[in-house]
N, C-alpha and C positions, 0 to 999 in steps of 0.2 A: 726118225722124226720125233724129237722130244719137245714137249711143250704143249701149251693149250692156247686156244683162240678165245679172246675175250669179246663177247658180243653183248654189250651194254650190261656188264656185270655177271653175265652167265658164261661160265667157262666151259668150252667144248673141246674135246680132243681133236687134234688135227685130222685124224682119220675120218671122223664124222663130217668135217667140213669138206674134205676131199670127196667123200662118198656122195654128198649132196651136190657138189659141183659136177661130178661125173654123171650123176643122174640127170641133171639139167642138160648137159651136153648130149647125153644119150637120147633124151626125148626129142631134142632138136634134130639130131641126126636120123633117128628112125622115122620121124615125120617126113623128112626130106627124101629118104630112101623109099618110103611108101609112095610118095608122089611120083617118083621116077619109075616106079614099077620094078624096083630091084628085087623085091621079095618073091617075084614069080620065078626067079632063078635060084632061090634058096630052098634047099631040101627041107630043113626043119627050122622054122622061123624062131621058135623059142630058144633053141640051142644057139643059133646065130646071135640073137639078142643078148643072151647071157655072155657069150664070148666077146661081143662088142663092148658091153658094160665093163667087164673085167679088164679088157684092153685099155679102155679109157681111164679107168681107175688107176691102173698100173702106170700109164703114161703120165697122168697128173702127179702121181706120187714121185715118179722119177724126175719130173721137171722141177717140182718143189724142192726135192732133195738136192738137185744139181744147182739150183739158184741159191740155196743156203750156203754152199761152199765157197 
């Protein structure tokens, strides 16, 4: 992914935009999972959250890369 994102004259790398988007999705998803009681079945919540964030970030990156082609 080459290029930058222009936010009112402030140029940001695409990876930082994707990381912030993934974090927003992550927060929504974890609050939903907590309400459902999903974390009672998870052995190590912090490791699960890290894996979930990395999966979301990779999925967003792959989707943006696919859309650019």
